[in-house]
N, C-alpha and C positions, 0 to 999 in steps of 0.2 A: 494567454494574448489577446486584448481588449479588441472590440470591433466598435465601432458606428456608421451611421447611415448619412451622408455628406451629401446638402443641396445646396448648388450654387445655378441661383435661377434669375437669370438673365433676360435684356430687353427680345431679346429674340430667341435664345434657346436655355431649358432646363437640362442641367448637367446632372444626376446622381449616382452615388456611387456607395458602397459597404468598405470603412477605410479602415485599416490594422492599426494601431500604434505604435508600428513603426514608418507609417503614410503610407501604405501601400496598397493602392487601389485592388480590394478583391473582386468586386461587380461593378458595371457600369450599365446605364440606360441614360438614353438621352430622348430629349422630345421638342420640340418645337414649343414657346412660349405663349402661343396663342394670341389674338387681336382682343377676346371680347370682354378684358377687365375681371375684376379679383376673383367670380364666382369659375370661371372656366380655370383662372390658373392656379385657385384650390383642387380646382379636379385634378389637373395635369397633375401636380405635386404628388396630393395622394397617390393619383394613381401608379409613379414612380415608387413610392416610399413603398405601398403595396406590393409590387413585385420583386423589390430587394427582401424583403421581410420573408415571401416565400421561398427566397434562396435561403438565409439566415435569422431565426428570430434571437437569435443569442447575440442583442446588440444594447451598447451601453445606454444609447442616446440616440438622440437626431438635431444633427445641425444644420440650420437655412443659413444662406447668404442672401441677400436679398439687396437689390438697387434701392436707392431713395435714402432720404434719413432717417436711421432707425434706433429707435430706443430700445438699445441693446440688455436694457433689465426687463422692460417690460417686454418685449420682443414685439413690438409694434411699429409701424411705418407713421411715421408724423404728417409733418405737412405738405411735406413733398415726395412723393412715389416714383420719381427717375423715371424710366421711359414703360414703365406696363400704366395703361392708361387702369383712370380711377383707384390708381393704388395705394394713394395717401390715407391715414387714417387706418389703414387693416390691421386689425390684428391677426396675426400670423400664427402668435404662438397659441391666442386663445383658441383660433378656430381649429389647428392643427392637436390640440390638445382633446377635443371633444371627440377626434377622430380617433386615436391611439392613447386613450386612458392606459397608464402606468409607465408610459416612454417621457422618460424628460427630454423638453423641446427646449434648442437655447437657439437665438434669432441676432445675425451680425449682418453690420452692410457687407456687401458684397465684394468692394473693394478691400478692406478689411481683414474678413477672412483671406483672400487671395494674399495679403500680407502676411498672415499669420502662417499662411503652408511656404511663402517663400524664405521667410524667417526661421521656419524651423527645419526644413530639412533641402531646400531651395537657393537661388540665388544670391538670397540674402541672409543667409545662416553662416558666413565668416565675417558679417559687417556687423559694431556696435551698431549705427542709426543706417537708417536709410528710409527713402520715400519710395511707396508704390503707387505704381500709374497704372491705369488698365484703362486700354483705348479699346475701344469696340463699338457698341449702338451707341453707347454717350461716351463718359468718360469719370471714370472710378479714380479716387487717390486714398491713400495712408502712409501713415508719420508712424514709425514706427521705430523702436529705443529696444535694445534687448534689454536692460532693466527696469524701462517700466510698460512694456509687450505697447499696445493700439492706444494714440492719446485720441480719445474720445471726443474733448472738448467739453462744454459747459453745457452745450443742448446739444448733443449727440452729432456736431456738426462738424467734426475736427476732421481734417484730411479731405473734404469734398471740393475738391480739384479741380471739376470740372465747373465749378460755378467762379470760378478765379475769374475777374474779367480782362480779358485780352486786347479787347474792342470798347473801351470808353463811346457809349451811345450807339454800341451795333445791333445785331441781330437781337431778337428779342429771344427770350426763353423758356421752356418752360418755368422753371424757377419764379420767373417773376422779372429777372433783371435783365438788361441787354449787354451783348457784347463777351457772354460767360463764353471760357474755352469751349464749352462741348461744342458749341457754334460754330467752331472751327476746326479741331482737329480729332472730331471722334469722323468714326465712319459713315453715321448719316450724316455729317456735314460734309464729307468729301463727295456722297451721291447726289447730295442736292447742289454743290458748287457745280458738279460735271453734268449735270440735267436742264441747269441756270444757263450754260453757255454752247451747250447743244439739243438741247431741248428733246434729248433722250437718255431713258433711264439705265444705267448701269451699275453693276454693284461693285464695291470696293475690290472685293478680290480683279474681277476685269479691268474695272479703272486703271489698280498697279501694274498690272499685265499686258494693257495696251499702250502701243508706241507713236498714237497721234499726238498733234502737236498742242490738243487741246488736255486730253488726259496727261502728256507730262508737265502740263501747266498748272493741272488740278495736284499731282502729288509736289511738285515744285515749293505751291504755295503752301503744301501742309506739310513739309516738309522746316521749311519758312517759320510758320506759325507755332509748328513743336520746339524749333529748337531756341526759340526767344520767351517759350513758356517753359522748357527747362533754365534756362538763366535765370529766369525770374525764382523757380523753386528754388535754384539751388542758393543764390544770394538771400535768399530770405529766412532757411530753413537750416544752412550751412552741413546737411547729411554728408558721411561717409560716401554714400552711392543713391543711386535712381535707379530702381527696378522698374523698365517696363514689360508689364505683360498686356492681356487681353486680346480679342482676334484680331487684331491689324500686324498682330505681331509676327503671324502668320505669316503677314507678305512683305516682313522687313530686309528679303534679300532687295529688293526693290528701292527702300527708301535707308535705310538704317546709315549705311557708310557716309551717304550724301548728309545726313542727319547731324551724325557726330562731328564734321568738317564742319559743319553752319556752327553748331555750339561751338565750336573752340573759335571759331569765327568772331563769335560775338562776345561768349561769355569773358570776364576779366580776370579771370584765375581761373583755370581747367585742371591746375596740378593736384587742388584738393579732393575732387571728387571722381569716382568713378560711374560711368553710366553702362548699365548690363540689360539684357533681356533675361524676362525670366523665366524660369527653369521646366515650370511643370505647365506653363500654357494656359489651354482649356482645361486643364485637371485643377489650377491651382484653387480658386474658388471650393471648389468640392473639398479636396483635402484639408483646407486651412478651415471649412466648418465642420468637418470630422475631429480636426485636434482641437475646436473648441468647447468638444463634448469631453475630449480626455482632460481639459486645462480645468470646466469647473464644475 
């Protein structure tokens, strides 16, 4: 039985685990990502790896799923680093290779890693093609087909669905564009919208559970924007399915049914596509990062 370390590096949390070649998580560690930039993030990643290696040193390699535009050949963050401060340009593979001599290290975009998991053993395993959408601090996306695997694009920006423009000339995004979907249907966007309307900060979890008129308005806007966004994806790519994961899926009881109904109201043909929640939720990126080691 082969084993690998898989790391899912999110804007809020870092999940790491020992993954076997059946997709089982044998050991799991979680830490906050931190706000101090690459040095702090690298320190936390290495702390997780060290603790996992202490449990079991018989590891084939280390896979990392990271936010941002990722050159998965060189293992480096490109011009946009997602929701981690000063992450752009950081050489993840190079820096970790200095710390773990002899260990093979592979780096991939975090949403691509989640799609690899869901296509292997999760909600996408029975579909010949699907789009992965991860709703969390930001929005991630991946394009997957059984025949070709992940579509990376000419400059490693394939599937960056968080930067599909939803509202032309809308809110400015960290990527430099205006009106990106990430500014309207991510966890950060929901929290920002609630604070603008009330003057009070609430976490997404509390906003979804709150029964006030303002919270209902914010959730309804989120549902509407998400349904429109999914219509665009369906008509542009024509996949067999859309798999939705990320941290917000943990609150899906508060919005999923309404979103599906809204999607059916808006789309021109809903009979040819399935929209399903991810199976492995917060573990998907970690498992997919481990699978990347086995594949390569």
